[in-house]
All heavy atoms as TSV, in Angstrom:
chain	resi	resn	atom	element	x	y	z
A	1	MET	N	N	-1.934	-2.212	8.752
A	1	MET	CA	C	-1.409	-3.483	8.284
A	1	MET	C	C	-2.532	-4.501	8.371
A	1	MET	O	O	-3.339	-4.508	9.282
A	1	MET	CB	C	-0.234	-3.894	9.154
A	1	MET	CG	C	0.317	-5.225	8.742
A	1	MET	SD	S	1.836	-5.700	9.563
A	1	MET	CE	C	1.361	-5.851	11.258
A	2	ALA	N	N	-2.566	-5.386	7.361
A	2	ALA	CA	C	-3.559	-6.446	7.345
A	2	ALA	C	C	-2.898	-7.742	6.891
A	2	ALA	O	O	-1.990	-7.741	6.071
A	2	ALA	CB	C	-4.704	-6.094	6.394
A	3	GLY	N	N	-3.397	-8.864	7.467
A	3	GLY	CA	C	-2.915	-10.156	7.021
A	3	GLY	C	C	-3.591	-10.554	5.716
A	3	GLY	O	O	-4.697	-10.083	5.399
A	4	THR	N	N	-2.991	-11.408	4.953
A	4	THR	CA	C	-3.580	-11.922	3.693
A	4	THR	C	C	-3.791	-13.429	3.816
A	4	THR	O	O	-3.296	-14.094	4.694
A	4	THR	CB	C	-2.617	-11.595	2.528
A	4	THR	OG1	O	-1.358	-12.255	2.763
A	4	THR	CG2	C	-2.394	-10.115	2.361
A	5	ALA	N	N	-4.547	-13.946	2.874
A	5	ALA	CA	C	-4.922	-15.364	2.872
A	5	ALA	C	C	-3.694	-16.290	2.802
A	5	ALA	O	O	-3.769	-17.425	3.293
A	5	ALA	CB	C	-5.875	-15.661	1.701
A	6	ASP	N	N	-2.605	-15.819	2.208
A	6	ASP	CA	C	-1.392	-16.654	2.076
A	6	ASP	C	C	-0.389	-16.407	3.202
A	6	ASP	O	O	0.794	-16.674	3.032
A	6	ASP	CB	C	-0.753	-16.461	0.723
A	6	ASP	CG	C	-0.273	-15.019	0.500
A	6	ASP	OD1	O	-0.549	-14.155	1.364
A	6	ASP	OD2	O	0.350	-14.768	-0.540
A	7	ASN	N	N	-0.855	-15.878	4.340
A	7	ASN	CA	C	-0.043	-15.582	5.517
A	7	ASN	C	C	0.956	-14.450	5.289
A	7	ASN	O	O	1.900	-14.295	6.057
A	7	ASN	CB	C	0.694	-16.824	6.025
A	7	ASN	CG	C	-0.234	-17.870	6.485
A	7	ASN	OD1	O	-1.231	-17.587	7.157
A	7	ASN	ND2	N	0.025	-19.101	6.137
A	8	GLY	N	N	0.755	-13.650	4.278
A	8	GLY	CA	C	1.551	-12.454	4.037
A	8	GLY	C	C	0.922	-11.264	4.689
A	8	GLY	O	O	-0.014	-11.377	5.503
A	9	PHE	N	N	1.390	-10.090	4.284
A	9	PHE	CA	C	0.895	-8.849	4.867
A	9	PHE	C	C	0.802	-7.788	3.767
A	9	PHE	O	O	1.515	-7.805	2.774
A	9	PHE	CB	C	1.829	-8.322	5.928
A	9	PHE	CG	C	1.874	-9.174	7.150
A	9	PHE	CD1	C	2.867	-10.129	7.269
A	9	PHE	CD2	C	0.936	-9.068	8.134
A	9	PHE	CE1	C	2.926	-10.956	8.390
A	9	PHE	CE2	C	0.955	-9.898	9.247
A	9	PHE	CZ	C	1.980	-10.842	9.353
A	10	VAL	N	N	-0.097	-6.834	3.954
A	10	VAL	CA	C	-0.120	-5.623	3.169
A	10	VAL	C	C	-0.132	-4.469	4.140
A	10	VAL	O	O	-0.807	-4.474	5.162
A	10	VAL	CB	C	-1.362	-5.596	2.218
A	10	VAL	CG1	C	-2.666	-5.603	2.952
A	10	VAL	CG2	C	-1.298	-4.410	1.274
A	11	LEU	N	N	0.739	-3.507	3.847
A	11	LEU	CA	C	0.883	-2.331	4.732
A	11	LEU	C	C	0.595	-1.050	3.981
A	11	LEU	O	O	0.959	-0.909	2.797
A	11	LEU	CB	C	2.348	-2.267	5.233
A	11	LEU	CG	C	2.819	-3.489	5.988
A	11	LEU	CD1	C	3.672	-4.354	5.082
A	11	LEU	CD2	C	3.540	-3.112	7.205
A	12	ALA	N	N	-0.091	-0.142	4.625
A	12	ALA	CA	C	-0.411	1.171	4.024
A	12	ALA	C	C	0.334	2.262	4.725
A	12	ALA	O	O	0.520	2.201	5.943
A	12	ALA	CB	C	-1.922	1.410	4.083
A	13	GLY	N	N	0.733	3.258	4.001
A	13	GLY	CA	C	1.411	4.403	4.581
A	13	GLY	C	C	1.496	5.529	3.552
A	13	GLY	O	O	0.652	5.678	2.711
A	14	THR	N	N	2.544	6.317	3.654
A	14	THR	CA	C	2.750	7.481	2.804
A	14	THR	C	C	4.151	7.454	2.275
A	14	THR	O	O	5.099	7.167	2.990
A	14	THR	CB	C	2.496	8.795	3.581
A	14	THR	OG1	O	1.196	8.747	4.124
A	14	THR	CG2	C	2.611	10.005	2.733
A	15	GLY	N	N	4.316	7.797	1.007
A	15	GLY	CA	C	5.618	7.867	0.407
A	15	GLY	C	C	5.682	8.979	-0.652
A	15	GLY	O	O	4.667	9.573	-0.967
A	16	SER	N	N	6.859	9.237	-1.156
A	16	SER	CA	C	7.015	10.309	-2.151
A	16	SER	C	C	7.315	9.686	-3.505
A	16	SER	O	O	8.430	9.800	-4.029
A	16	SER	CB	C	8.112	11.299	-1.727
A	16	SER	OG	O	9.334	10.577	-1.527
A	17	GLY	N	N	6.344	9.048	-4.115
A	17	GLY	CA	C	6.557	8.349	-5.381
A	17	GLY	C	C	6.202	9.141	-6.599
A	17	GLY	O	O	6.365	8.655	-7.698
A	18	GLY	N	N	5.710	10.349	-6.457
A	18	GLY	CA	C	5.219	11.081	-7.624
A	18	GLY	C	C	6.194	12.031	-8.293
A	18	GLY	O	O	5.852	12.618	-9.290
A	19	GLY	N	N	7.358	12.146	-7.759
A	19	GLY	CA	C	8.341	13.059	-8.350
A	19	GLY	C	C	8.276	14.448	-7.722
A	19	GLY	O	O	7.446	14.756	-6.892
A	20	ALA	N	N	9.173	15.310	-8.194
A	20	ALA	CA	C	9.302	16.656	-7.654
A	20	ALA	C	C	7.996	17.457	-7.809
A	20	ALA	O	O	7.394	17.440	-8.887
A	20	ALA	CB	C	10.427	17.377	-8.340
A	21	GLY	N	N	7.596	18.128	-6.748
A	21	GLY	CA	C	6.416	18.981	-6.789
A	21	GLY	C	C	5.082	18.241	-6.787
A	21	GLY	O	O	4.033	18.843	-6.947
A	22	HIS	N	N	5.108	16.955	-6.606
A	22	HIS	CA	C	3.915	16.134	-6.687
A	22	HIS	C	C	3.225	15.947	-5.347
A	22	HIS	O	O	2.044	15.655	-5.301
A	22	HIS	CB	C	4.262	14.771	-7.297
A	22	HIS	CG	C	3.075	13.940	-7.610
A	22	HIS	ND1	N	2.481	13.076	-6.694
A	22	HIS	CD2	C	2.319	13.821	-8.721
A	22	HIS	CE1	C	1.447	12.457	-7.240
A	22	HIS	NE2	N	1.343	12.888	-8.459
A	23	GLY	N	N	3.955	16.107	-4.275
A	23	GLY	CA	C	3.354	15.841	-2.938
A	23	GLY	C	C	3.575	14.380	-2.563
A	23	GLY	O	O	4.219	13.638	-3.253
A	24	PHE	N	N	2.929	14.019	-1.488
A	24	PHE	CA	C	3.032	12.641	-1.003
A	24	PHE	C	C	1.906	11.774	-1.556
A	24	PHE	O	O	0.815	12.259	-1.812
A	24	PHE	CB	C	2.961	12.591	0.523
A	24	PHE	CG	C	4.208	13.173	1.158
A	24	PHE	CD1	C	4.188	14.438	1.679
A	24	PHE	CD2	C	5.364	12.446	1.205
A	24	PHE	CE1	C	5.329	14.999	2.265
A	24	PHE	CE2	C	6.508	12.990	1.796
A	24	PHE	CZ	C	6.501	14.238	2.297
A	25	ASP	N	N	2.159	10.491	-1.727
A	25	ASP	CA	C	1.168	9.541	-2.198
A	25	ASP	C	C	0.903	8.485	-1.163
A	25	ASP	O	O	1.764	8.208	-0.314
A	25	ASP	CB	C	1.675	8.812	-3.447
A	25	ASP	CG	C	1.658	9.669	-4.710
A	25	ASP	OD1	O	0.887	10.648	-4.726
A	25	ASP	OD2	O	2.386	9.366	-5.624
A	26	ALA	N	N	-0.269	7.877	-1.233
A	26	ALA	CA	C	-0.533	6.684	-0.429
A	26	ALA	C	C	0.397	5.593	-0.937
A	26	ALA	O	O	0.672	5.504	-2.152
A	26	ALA	CB	C	-1.980	6.263	-0.571
A	27	TYR	N	N	0.933	4.793	-0.060
A	27	TYR	CA	C	1.947	3.796	-0.408
A	27	TYR	C	C	1.519	2.462	0.158
A	27	TYR	O	O	1.201	2.338	1.325
A	27	TYR	CB	C	3.283	4.269	0.180
A	27	TYR	CG	C	4.445	3.364	-0.060
A	27	TYR	CD1	C	4.842	3.035	-1.325
A	27	TYR	CD2	C	5.205	2.904	1.009
A	27	TYR	CE1	C	5.956	2.228	-1.570
A	27	TYR	CE2	C	6.333	2.096	0.802
A	27	TYR	CZ	C	6.687	1.753	-0.481
A	27	TYR	OH	O	7.774	0.956	-0.698
A	28	LEU	N	N	1.453	1.414	-0.712
A	28	LEU	CA	C	1.127	0.090	-0.286
A	28	LEU	C	C	2.270	-0.849	-0.522
A	28	LEU	O	O	2.937	-0.776	-1.557
A	28	LEU	CB	C	-0.090	-0.445	-1.063
A	28	LEU	CG	C	-1.418	0.203	-0.788
A	28	LEU	CD1	C	-2.519	-0.461	-1.652
A	28	LEU	CD2	C	-1.803	0.093	0.661
A	29	VAL	N	N	2.524	-1.729	0.435
A	29	VAL	CA	C	3.581	-2.747	0.301
A	29	VAL	C	C	2.932	-4.107	0.599
A	29	VAL	O	O	2.183	-4.246	1.565
A	29	VAL	CB	C	4.683	-2.488	1.334
A	29	VAL	CG1	C	5.711	-3.611	1.332
A	29	VAL	CG2	C	5.369	-1.165	1.080
A	30	ARG	N	N	3.221	-5.106	-0.253
A	30	ARG	CA	C	2.693	-6.452	-0.063
A	30	ARG	C	C	3.870	-7.411	0.130
A	30	ARG	O	O	4.834	-7.368	-0.643
A	30	ARG	CB	C	1.905	-6.841	-1.330
A	30	ARG	CG	C	1.448	-8.278	-1.356
A	30	ARG	CD	C	0.242	-8.521	-0.483
A	30	ARG	NE	N	-0.447	-9.716	-0.887
A	30	ARG	CZ	C	-0.156	-10.942	-0.459
A	30	ARG	NH1	N	0.846	-11.127	0.346
A	30	ARG	NH2	N	-0.856	-11.976	-0.876
A	31	THR	N	N	3.809	-8.225	1.176
A	31	THR	CA	C	4.865	-9.201	1.428
A	31	THR	C	C	4.266	-10.604	1.446
A	31	THR	O	O	3.093	-10.801	1.628
A	31	THR	CB	C	5.536	-8.958	2.798
A	31	THR	OG1	O	4.664	-9.242	3.839
A	31	THR	CG2	C	6.069	-7.533	2.906
A	32	ASP	N	N	5.165	-11.567	1.339
A	32	ASP	CA	C	4.750	-12.978	1.556
A	32	ASP	C	C	4.854	-13.306	3.008
A	32	ASP	O	O	5.174	-12.459	3.852
A	32	ASP	CB	C	5.541	-13.943	0.664
A	32	ASP	CG	C	7.025	-13.990	0.980
A	32	ASP	OD1	O	7.433	-13.546	2.105
A	32	ASP	OD2	O	7.781	-14.570	0.202
A	33	GLY	N	N	4.590	-14.582	3.380
A	33	GLY	CA	C	4.563	-14.979	4.757
A	33	GLY	C	C	5.907	-14.838	5.480
A	33	GLY	O	O	5.961	-14.737	6.707
A	34	SER	N	N	7.021	-14.833	4.724
A	34	SER	CA	C	8.328	-14.659	5.377
A	34	SER	C	C	8.840	-13.256	5.355
A	34	SER	O	O	9.959	-12.970	5.751
A	34	SER	CB	C	9.365	-15.621	4.761
A	34	SER	OG	O	9.209	-15.796	3.400
A	35	GLY	N	N	8.018	-12.322	4.847
A	35	GLY	CA	C	8.387	-10.915	4.864
A	35	GLY	C	C	9.082	-10.432	3.599
A	35	GLY	O	O	9.437	-9.270	3.493
A	36	ALA	N	N	9.223	-11.288	2.591
A	36	ALA	CA	C	9.853	-10.898	1.310
A	36	ALA	C	C	8.884	-10.000	0.533
A	36	ALA	O	O	7.667	-10.262	0.452
A	36	ALA	CB	C	10.227	-12.100	0.456
A	37	LEU	N	N	9.394	-8.924	-0.071
A	37	LEU	CA	C	8.586	-8.012	-0.839
A	37	LEU	C	C	8.035	-8.652	-2.091
A	37	LEU	O	O	8.781	-9.256	-2.871
A	37	LEU	CB	C	9.460	-6.787	-1.245
A	37	LEU	CG	C	8.781	-5.739	-2.072
A	37	LEU	CD1	C	7.702	-5.005	-1.273
A	37	LEU	CD2	C	9.815	-4.731	-2.589
A	38	LEU	N	N	6.720	-8.574	-2.263
A	38	LEU	CA	C	6.063	-9.047	-3.480
A	38	LEU	C	C	5.794	-7.943	-4.448
A	38	LEU	O	O	6.005	-8.052	-5.635
A	38	LEU	CB	C	4.778	-9.799	-3.147
A	38	LEU	CG	C	4.908	-11.066	-2.321
A	38	LEU	CD1	C	3.514	-11.631	-2.004
A	38	LEU	CD2	C	5.736	-12.095	-3.064
A	39	TRP	N	N	5.311	-6.814	-3.936
A	39	TRP	CA	C	5.123	-5.615	-4.753
A	39	TRP	C	C	4.966	-4.399	-3.866
A	39	TRP	O	O	4.725	-4.518	-2.659
A	39	TRP	CB	C	3.922	-5.756	-5.703
A	39	TRP	CG	C	2.593	-6.137	-5.176
A	39	TRP	CD1	C	2.029	-7.381	-5.248
A	39	TRP	CD2	C	1.661	-5.337	-4.461
A	39	TRP	NE1	N	0.796	-7.398	-4.654
A	39	TRP	CE2	C	0.515	-6.118	-4.172
A	39	TRP	CE3	C	1.622	-4.005	-4.024
A	39	TRP	CZ2	C	-0.570	-5.665	-3.503
A	39	TRP	CZ3	C	0.514	-3.533	-3.376
A	39	TRP	CH2	C	-0.555	-4.354	-3.101
A	40	GLU	N	N	5.084	-3.231	-4.472
A	40	GLU	CA	C	4.829	-1.952	-3.813
A	40	GLU	C	C	4.186	-1.038	-4.821
A	40	GLU	O	O	4.530	-1.110	-6.008
A	40	GLU	CB	C	6.109	-1.358	-3.227
A	40	GLU	CG	C	7.211	-1.166	-4.212
A	40	GLU	CD	C	8.522	-0.693	-3.593
A	40	GLU	OE1	O	8.495	-0.201	-2.438
A	40	GLU	OE2	O	9.539	-0.817	-4.267
A	41	ARG	N	N	3.252	-0.199	-4.381
A	41	ARG	CA	C	2.520	0.690	-5.260
A	41	ARG	C	C	2.349	2.064	-4.585
A	41	ARG	O	O	2.136	2.134	-3.387
A	41	ARG	CB	C	1.147	0.160	-5.594
A	41	ARG	CG	C	1.110	-1.255	-6.152
A	41	ARG	CD	C	1.423	-1.210	-7.646
A	41	ARG	NE	N	1.145	-2.513	-8.279
A	41	ARG	CZ	C	1.933	-3.575	-8.241
A	41	ARG	NH1	N	3.061	-3.550	-7.589
A	41	ARG	NH2	N	1.604	-4.663	-8.880
A	42	HIS	N	N	2.372	3.111	-5.414
A	42	HIS	CA	C	2.041	4.474	-4.993
A	42	HIS	C	C	0.715	4.851	-5.646
A	42	HIS	O	O	0.519	4.571	-6.814
A	42	HIS	CB	C	3.102	5.465	-5.433
A	42	HIS	CG	C	4.399	5.281	-4.744
A	42	HIS	ND1	N	4.743	5.973	-3.640
A	42	HIS	CD2	C	5.470	4.483	-5.037
A	42	HIS	CE1	C	5.965	5.632	-3.234
A	42	HIS	NE2	N	6.406	4.712	-4.102
A	43	PHE	N	N	-0.184	5.525	-4.887
A	43	PHE	CA	C	-1.442	5.960	-5.411
A	43	PHE	C	C	-1.672	7.391	-4.956
A	43	PHE	O	O	-1.433	7.728	-3.816
A	43	PHE	CB	C	-2.617	5.117	-4.862
A	43	PHE	CG	C	-2.527	3.680	-5.218
A	43	PHE	CD1	C	-1.885	2.762	-4.384
A	43	PHE	CD2	C	-3.076	3.212	-6.414
A	43	PHE	CE1	C	-1.823	1.437	-4.707
A	43	PHE	CE2	C	-3.000	1.904	-6.731
A	43	PHE	CZ	C	-2.380	0.993	-5.901
A	44	GLY	N	N	-2.148	8.237	-5.889
A	44	GLY	CA	C	-2.480	9.594	-5.486
A	44	GLY	C	C	-2.491	10.566	-6.622
A	44	GLY	O	O	-2.184	10.190	-7.777
A	45	GLY	N	N	-2.875	11.773	-6.318
A	45	GLY	CA	C	-2.943	12.828	-7.287
A	45	GLY	C	C	-1.886	13.900	-7.037
A	45	GLY	O	O	-0.849	13.624	-6.462
A	46	LEU	N	N	-2.229	15.138	-7.375
A	46	LEU	CA	C	-1.282	16.240	-7.225
A	46	LEU	C	C	-1.070	16.659	-5.770
A	46	LEU	O	O	-0.003	17.101	-5.386
A	46	LEU	CB	C	-1.700	17.436	-8.047
A	46	LEU	CG	C	-1.665	17.206	-9.556
A	46	LEU	CD1	C	-2.172	18.423	-10.298
A	46	LEU	CD2	C	-0.248	16.867	-10.010
A	47	GLY	N	N	-2.089	16.571	-4.956
A	47	GLY	CA	C	-1.986	16.909	-3.540
A	47	GLY	C	C	-1.421	15.762	-2.723
A	47	GLY	O	O	-0.991	14.735	-3.252
A	48	ASP	N	N	-1.400	15.943	-1.422
A	48	ASP	CA	C	-0.937	14.891	-0.533
A	48	ASP	C	C	-2.016	13.850	-0.347
A	48	ASP	O	O	-3.178	14.153	-0.111
A	48	ASP	CB	C	-0.519	15.465	0.823
A	48	ASP	CG	C	0.772	16.283	0.744
A	48	ASP	OD1	O	1.537	16.098	-0.234
A	48	ASP	OD2	O	0.993	17.099	1.657
A	49	ASP	N	N	-1.616	12.578	-0.427
A	49	ASP	CA	C	-2.522	11.444	-0.200
A	49	ASP	C	C	-1.883	10.504	0.827
A	49	ASP	O	O	-0.690	10.254	0.754
A	49	ASP	CB	C	-2.772	10.683	-1.496
A	49	ASP	CG	C	-3.384	11.585	-2.567
A	49	ASP	OD1	O	-4.557	11.954	-2.406
A	49	ASP	OD2	O	-2.662	11.960	-3.495
A	50	VAL	N	N	-2.677	10.021	1.757
A	50	VAL	CA	C	-2.153	9.227	2.872
A	50	VAL	C	C	-2.921	7.923	2.968
A	50	VAL	O	O	-4.161	7.907	2.943
A	50	VAL	CB	C	-2.266	10.009	4.219
A	50	VAL	CG1	C	-1.776	9.156	5.355
A	50	VAL	CG2	C	-1.530	11.307	4.133
A	51	GLY	N	N	-2.208	6.793	3.070
A	51	GLY	CA	C	-2.828	5.508	3.347
A	51	GLY	C	C	-2.836	5.258	4.870
A	51	GLY	O	O	-1.795	4.948	5.425
A	52	ARG	N	N	-3.957	5.425	5.475
A	52	ARG	CA	C	-4.024	5.297	6.956
A	52	ARG	C	C	-4.351	3.878	7.382
A	52	ARG	O	O	-3.973	3.476	8.476
A	52	ARG	CB	C	-5.052	6.263	7.510
A	52	ARG	CG	C	-4.682	7.711	7.272
A	52	ARG	CD	C	-5.568	8.650	8.079
A	52	ARG	NE	N	-5.403	10.014	7.723
A	52	ARG	CZ	C	-4.416	10.805	8.118
A	52	ARG	NH1	N	-3.501	10.345	8.962
A	52	ARG	NH2	N	-4.343	12.036	7.705
A	53	SER	N	N	-5.069	3.139	6.571
A	53	SER	CA	C	-5.424	1.762	6.914
A	53	SER	C	C	-5.676	1.005	5.662
A	53	SER	O	O	-5.945	1.588	4.576
A	53	SER	CB	C	-6.629	1.725	7.852
A	53	SER	OG	O	-7.736	2.315	7.227
A	54	VAL	N	N	-5.618	-0.307	5.711
A	54	VAL	CA	C	-5.857	-1.169	4.565
A	54	VAL	C	C	-6.599	-2.423	5.013
A	54	VAL	O	O	-6.350	-2.942	6.085
A	54	VAL	CB	C	-4.538	-1.512	3.842
A	54	VAL	CG1	C	-3.585	-2.221	4.740
A	54	VAL	CG2	C	-4.774	-2.271	2.566
A	55	PHE	N	N	-7.531	-2.901	4.207
A	55	PHE	CA	C	-8.337	-4.052	4.482
A	55	PHE	C	C	-8.425	-4.926	3.239
A	55	PHE	O	O	-8.630	-4.405	2.136
A	55	PHE	CB	C	-9.751	-3.678	4.899
A	55	PHE	CG	C	-9.790	-2.813	6.134
A	55	PHE	CD1	C	-9.853	-1.401	5.989
A	55	PHE	CD2	C	-9.736	-3.360	7.399
A	55	PHE	CE1	C	-9.900	-0.623	7.129
A	55	PHE	CE2	C	-9.748	-2.547	8.512
A	55	PHE	CZ	C	-9.818	-1.169	8.379
A	56	PRO	N	N	-8.259	-6.233	3.374
A	56	PRO	CA	C	-8.415	-7.113	2.207
A	56	PRO	C	C	-9.897	-7.230	1.835
A	56	PRO	O	O	-10.796	-7.128	2.685
A	56	PRO	CB	C	-7.885	-8.465	2.699
A	56	PRO	CG	C	-7.924	-8.418	4.177
A	56	PRO	CD	C	-7.816	-6.956	4.574
A	57	THR	N	N	-10.188	-7.421	0.538
A	57	THR	CA	C	-11.510	-7.622	0.057
A	57	THR	C	C	-11.718	-9.069	-0.331
A	57	THR	O	O	-10.770	-9.825	-0.510
A	57	THR	CB	C	-11.836	-6.707	-1.161
A	57	THR	OG1	O	-10.926	-7.035	-2.213
A	57	THR	CG2	C	-11.675	-5.247	-0.798
A	58	SER	N	N	-12.950	-9.472	-0.510
A	58	SER	CA	C	-13.274	-10.885	-0.842
A	58	SER	C	C	-12.782	-11.310	-2.205
A	58	SER	O	O	-12.625	-12.501	-2.466
A	58	SER	CB	C	-14.782	-11.126	-0.711
A	58	SER	OG	O	-15.469	-10.329	-1.634
A	59	ASP	N	N	-12.484	-10.373	-3.084
A	59	ASP	CA	C	-12.028	-10.697	-4.440
A	59	ASP	C	C	-10.500	-10.673	-4.556
A	59	ASP	O	O	-9.951	-10.732	-5.646
A	59	ASP	CB	C	-12.653	-9.786	-5.475
A	59	ASP	CG	C	-12.235	-8.324	-5.307
A	59	ASP	OD1	O	-11.495	-7.996	-4.369
A	59	ASP	OD2	O	-12.640	-7.478	-6.147
A	60	GLY	N	N	-9.794	-10.582	-3.442
A	60	GLY	CA	C	-8.326	-10.612	-3.451
A	60	GLY	C	C	-7.678	-9.232	-3.555
A	60	GLY	O	O	-6.465	-9.148	-3.562
A	61	GLY	N	N	-8.502	-8.178	-3.607
A	61	GLY	CA	C	-7.956	-6.829	-3.655
A	61	GLY	C	C	-7.843	-6.223	-2.256
A	61	GLY	O	O	-7.928	-6.935	-1.256
A	62	PHE	N	N	-7.664	-4.911	-2.227
A	62	PHE	CA	C	-7.510	-4.209	-0.981
A	62	PHE	C	C	-8.243	-2.862	-1.046
A	62	PHE	O	O	-8.286	-2.211	-2.048
A	62	PHE	CB	C	-6.054	-3.950	-0.641
A	62	PHE	CG	C	-5.228	-5.194	-0.583
A	62	PHE	CD1	C	-4.487	-5.588	-1.692
A	62	PHE	CD2	C	-5.243	-6.004	0.545
A	62	PHE	CE1	C	-3.773	-6.768	-1.646
A	62	PHE	CE2	C	-4.521	-7.170	0.590
A	62	PHE	CZ	C	-3.784	-7.554	-0.514
A	63	VAL	N	N	-8.788	-2.437	0.100
A	63	VAL	CA	C	-9.393	-1.137	0.248
A	63	VAL	C	C	-8.439	-0.318	1.121
A	63	VAL	O	O	-8.067	-0.800	2.215
A	63	VAL	CB	C	-10.798	-1.208	0.906
A	63	VAL	CG1	C	-11.349	0.179	1.184
A	63	VAL	CG2	C	-11.718	-2.000	0.031
A	64	VAL	N	N	-8.076	0.863	0.705
A	64	VAL	CA	C	-7.174	1.735	1.481
A	64	VAL	C	C	-7.976	2.899	2.032
A	64	VAL	O	O	-8.727	3.504	1.318
A	64	VAL	CB	C	-6.028	2.277	0.604
A	64	VAL	CG1	C	-5.083	3.130	1.383
A	64	VAL	CG2	C	-5.288	1.110	-0.039
């Protein structure tokens, strides 16, 4: 989990967003300062992918 410039959070983990037979994907969740969901994203290929940590970048993005 990492804090963001607007007092929100981004969390990294693992989810099953790829459908049947796809395996697990890295999963990111972004919230605002009060914990309301702003967005969620799944990233990965055919095998299992895990988001173990996340860091904000200077351009407003994130490194997982």
